[in-house]
N, C-alpha and C positions, 0 to 999 in steps of 0.2 A: 411594850406596846400591846402585848397580848391581853393585858388587863383592861385595855380600852375597847375591847371587842364588845359589840352590842348584840345581844341575843334576846329577842323579844318573845314573850309568850304569845299564844294565839289570841288571847283577850287583848293584850297590849297592842298587837298588830291591828286587830279589828278596830279598836278605839282610835288609833292614829289614822287609819284609812277613813273612818267615818268623819273624824275631825277635819281632815284635809279635803274631803269631797262634799260634805253636807254642811248646811248652815252658813251663817255669816260670821266670819272670823277675820282677824287682822292678817294681812298678807304675810307679815313677818312671822307670825305664829304658824301659818300654814306651811311656809317654807321650812320652818324648824321641824314640823311633823314629817314632811316629805324627805328631808335629809336623814332623819332617824330611820325612816322606812328603807331608804337606800343603804344605810349603814348596817342594817339588820343582817346577821349571818345565820339566823335559824333556818333550818331546812334548805340550805343552799349549798350546792357543791362549789359553785363559782360565785364570787361576790364582786360588786362594782369597785373599781379603783377610785381613789379620792378624786383624781382628775375628771373622771366621768361624772361623779356626783356633783362636782363643782359646775361642770358644763350643763348638766340636766337642770340643776336648780338655780343656775346663774348667780352663784356665790363664790367667794374666794376660798382657798385652802384654809386660811385662818378661821373663816366663818364656820367651816365644817368642823374644824378642831374645837372651836368654842362651843358649838352646838352639842357635839359629842360629850365634851366635858360637863356642860350644863345638865345634859340628860343623865349622865352617870352620877352626878351629885344631887339631883333632884330627889326630894322626899317621896314624891308620887307623880304619876302621869299628869294629874290635874295641875300640880304646882309647876310642872315643866311647860304646860300649855297655856299658862296665864302670865300676863305681864305683871311685874311687881309694881305695886302702887308706891308713888313717891311719898316719903315721910314729910319732907319739907318742900315748899315751892322752890323753883329754880333760882328765883331772886327774892329775898325777903322783902316784905312790904315796908316801904318807907314811912307811910302814914299809919302810925299806931293809934290806939284808942285815945291816948292822951293828946296827941297832936290834933286829932279829929275834934276832940272836945274843945281845945283851945281855939281852933279856927271857927267852930260854930259859935263859941262865946264872942269871938271877935266880930263875926257877922251880925250878931244880935246887939252889939254895942253901937254907940254913936259913931257916925262916920268921921273921918279926919276933917280938920278945919279946911274950909273951902270946897267941900264936897257935900252934895245933897244926900247921897246914899253910897253904900259900899258897892264896888264893882268886883268882878272876879279877879281882875288884874290887881286891883288895890289890895284885896285880901291876900293874894299870893305874895305880893311884894312885902306887905306888912308882916306876914307870917315868917318870912325869911329875916326881915329886919329885927323882929323880936326873938329870933333864934328858936322858934318853935320847931323848925326843920331847916336843913341846909339848902334845899332847893325844892320848889314845887311850882308847877305850871297852873295857869288859870283853868285849864280843862280838868285837872285833878281836883281843884277846889270845886268846880261845877259838879263833878260826879259825887264828891263827898257830900255836898249840900243836897243834891237831888236824892241821894240814898236816904237821907234823913227828912226828906220832904220839906226842905227849907228854901223859901224863895227870897230873892233879894229885892223884889219889886214890892 
């Protein structure tokens, strides 16, 4: 556990203090900075116990351990104090370019027998019927058409 000890340089400490006190930052990142400042053992005879750090920062013991581990593994102070950008969206988009093109082509075609024009609901139902997509709502069709400035009227 001695290898997990955090000893900050004077510059690192000042940078963390500035980050936590100045500017507009995500509360989660400010908490991370404050936890590291509390874990710092440089120039201290007595250090805070983990329970006190948890209490002061309103986080769990596991959170303190995770923050310590992240700090020790971070390449730089900047990488520690920024959130990692997601590479992929949480849920992949169902409407691909191909599906979009097919729905637009359908909207530009003749409406079904017995209808004067395409409606959003008709387009959604026909797209599913023709197996362009497994499921799509009329509002998704509306957004798709508006994005391309296509009007059904």
